[in-house]
Every structure is written in structure tokens, then in C-alpha cells.
N, C-alpha and C positions, 0 to 999 in steps of 0.2 A: 184419565190417567194414561200416560205413555208407557207402553210395555216394551222392554228390550233395548232401549237406546244404549245403555252401558254395554250390553252384549254386542250390539252392532259395532261399537268402537273397538271391542276386543277381538272380534272375529276377523280373520284376515285372508284365508285361502278361499278359493272359489267353492262355494257351497250353494245348495238349493234347499229352500223350505217350501212345503206344499200348502201352507195356509197361514193367514195372518190373524186367525182367531186369537183373542187375547190370551186365554189359558194355554192354548196349544203353542203359541209362540213363546210364552214365558217358560213353559216346560222345556221346549226345544233348546233354548239358549241358556238355561239356568246354570249348566255346567261349564259354560265357555270360559269364565274367568279363571277356572282352575287350569285351563290349557294355555294360559297367557305366556308361560315360559317356553312353550313348545311351538308356537306359531310365529310366523314372520309377516312383516307388513306387506300389503299389496293384495291384489285380487279383487274379485267381484262376488257380491252376494245377491242371489235372486230370491225374491219373496213373492208369493202369490197373494193377490188381493181378490176378495170375493165379488168385487164389482167396482164400477167407476166411482171414485170419490166426487162428491158435489163441490168440494172445496179442498184446498191444500193449506187451509188456514184455520187452526184450532181455536183462534180467538173468537171466531164467529160461528163455527160448526164443531160439535163436540163428539161425533161418532168415533168409534175405535179406529177405523182406518185413517181418518183425518188426523187424529191425535198421534198415531204412530208415524205417519208421514211427516207431520209438523215437527216431531221430535228430532228429525234428521237435519232439517235446514233452519229451524228456529232455535232459540234458547229460552231458558227461564232464569230468574234471578238466582235461584239455588236449585240443586238437584238432589236426588236420593241415590245412594249406592244400593247394591243388592241386599244389604242387611237393613235397609230402611233408614239409615242415618243421613241427616241433611248435610250436604257438602256445598262448597262454593261452585258457582257456575259463572254467570255474568258478574255477580258480586264476589269479590275476593275475601270480604269479611263483613261482619255486621255486629251491631250491639242492640240489645233490648233493655229498655229502662227498667229499673227495679219495680215500678208499678205495672209493667207489661203493656203500657199504652203508647210507647214510642219505639219504633224500629228504625234504625239508621243503617243503610246499606252503602258500602264503599265498593265501587266497581273497578274492574281492570282497566288500565289506561291504554291497552293495545288492541281493543276490540273494534273491528270494522264490519259494517254491513257488506254483503257480498258484492254490492255495486261500488265499494270503496269508500262510502260515506262513513265518517267516524260515528260509532255508537256513543250515546251519552245518557245520563240519568233522565233527561227529558223524554227519551224514548220510553223508559220504564213508566214514569209518571203518566204520560199521555196515553200510552196504549192500554195500561191496566184500567185507567179511569174512563177513557172515552171510547174504547172498543170492547175489551173484555167485560167490564162491568155493565155496559149498555146492551150488548148483543149476546151475551153468553150466560146461560142459566147458572151453571156451577160457579162462575166467577162472581155473579151478583150475590150469591149466598156467601161465598168466601169473604168478599169485601164489605159485607153488611156492617161489620164492626169498625170499618175504617172510615174515619172522618175526612181525611185528606191525604194525598200523596204529593209531595213537593220536591222538585229537583233543586237542591240547595246550591249546587255547582255542577259542572259537567260530569263529575264522578261520584256524586253523593246524592242519595234520595232518602227522604224521611217520610215514614208513614206515621200519621197521628191517628190513634184509635179512640173511639168513644168509650170503650171499656176493654179490659184485658181479654184477649182471645188467643189462647195458646195454640190452637190448630192452624193459625195463620201461616207460620213459617213452613210447615209441612205442605200446606195447601199451595204455596207459591212454587212448589216443585212440579206441579202437574200441568201438562200441556193443555188439558181440557178446561183449565180455569185461569192459567197464568202465562200464556204465550206472549212473548214480547215482540211486537211488530214495529217496523220503522215509521216514525212520525212523518218523515219527509215524503213518504210514499202514500200514507193513508190519511193524512190530515184533512184532505178536501173530499167532501161528499160522503156517501154511504159506503162503508168498507165492504158491505156485502155485495156491492156492485163493482168494486174495484177489480180490474183485471189482474192485479198483483196477487189476488187470492188464489189464482190458478197458475201464476208465474211468480212464486214467492222469492223475495229477497230477504234472507235472514242473516244471522250471525253464527249459525250452527256448524256442525262438523262437515256437512255435505252441501254442495251448491246445486240448485235446481238446474236441469238441462232441458228436459222435454217431458211433456204430458200429452200422450196420444190416446184419446178416449177409445175404450174397447181394446187397447193393446198394452200400454205400459206407462210407467213414470220412471224417468232416469235421473239419478243424482250422481255427482262426482265429488271426490275428495276436495275439501276446502283447504288449500295450501296455506291460508293465513289464519287458520283456526287458533283461538287464543289458548287452548289447552295444548301444551307442548307434547309433540309426539302422537297426537290423535287427529283424526281417526286412523286406524290401521288399514282399513279397506280403501281401495282406490275408487270403487264404484258400487252403487246400489241400484238394482233394477227391480222395480215392483211390477210384476206382470198381472194384468187384469184377466182373471180366470173365474167367471161367475159360475161355471159348471164344476161340480165336485170332481168329476172324472178328469176334467181338463186341469184342475189344480193338481191332481195326482200325477198327471203326465208331466206337468211343469217341474216336478221333482225328479224326473228321470235323468240319467246321465250324470 
């Protein structure tokens, strides 16, 4: 589960957090939406990571640091707000059949991967079925009820289920089970060996710029993000600080 992505979008002035522990980060950012009318776009947010992530791709590795990082430069079909309600993300709308066995998702037509390649429903069908389900434990459980995922056209994907499974929609909001990765980059070979897992190309609010082991991960605002007016921040810097006292020092100033 990705913690704090909505808050990252809402937080704008230069701030520093001292830890990326899930509960600590969630508590630190919980009040930020209430400040939305008081803040202005721009600035940098610095967050401390407790160690070097092995991957920046939550479709293949599901630890909390990877999921939090993936949530900044990748997207999911749908997302949750701070109250747990399922909202559009890559999908602008969806329908569920009366028997609960068919989910039809309709995607935004203005989404592009960070390298400029158009996003399509085929990216959804392929990455969930061939990467997440195959290499990701939570995803294999989530998609157990799914019989097939098919791209009907560039902006429509249909999930056929073997039996009704109400938790599916909410499960598709989580980066540790439902990260959508680009087919054109991951279609050849083992995705766990693909260099793009450490140099991600996503559709999310921030664009990957640099990962220096033992030091930092730098992300910058995606000027072409499909959610109008977001993100507010210009930059995210994740500082690698394995020592607790070092993490505390990263919050100074």
C-alpha cells in the first residue's frame, strides 16, 4: 500500500520529514489536505529513506520504500482519497456488471509515459497480467479471481472474473499489487533484470531524475501529468539515511 501520495500532491512549500516509516509518514501528512487553501504551488519536499531501495518498481518488489517511491512516478487504474473512497486515476470511469464478474475501465485520452509514448489500455492488461501477477505476491492474490484482462481498444480494458470479488476495485488502488508499467519498456526479458526498474518511466506526477545509491533519489514535477493542476511540488528528494540519528539530522533546517 502506498502511503501519502495524495499528501505529496497537496504539500507545496519546502519541508523536511525525518522518516519514511509507513505509520510515521501517514501521521505526518494526514493534516495536509486541510491546509490546501493556505499553500502555494512550488518548492521541494525532502524525505528520509531508511536504506537503499533494491528497486524503484513496485510491480516486482513490494516493500514500503519501493511502494512509496513508485507511487510518485507510476500510476494505478484507480486511487483512494484520504477517506478511503475509490476515485479515478488512469481510468476516468468504470462499470461493474450486475453479477460482479465484468469490470470495464475507460481511460483518459491524454496520458503519456514520461518518455512521450502514449499510454494505452494494453499497458494495463499486459503489466497486470505479465508482470504484477507473475512476480508480485499481493498481486497474484488480488488477481486470483480474474480470468482475463483484455484491451478492447486503446482506451478501454475489460476484466473478466471467474466469480464476483468485491475487494478487486479497492485492491487496484495499491501500488504494492497494481502498479501499471510501460509495456514498450518491459515487454522483452525478465522485468526484474530490466534497468528501467532503477530508472523508471511512469505516468505519475513526478519524473525520475537520479538515483545515487547511499545518497538520494531525485524526482521532478511532471509538467504533462493528466491530473490538472497537480502535483503542487516542483521536486521530491528522498535522502538515503540508514542511521536513525542521520535521519533526524536530515530534518534539521
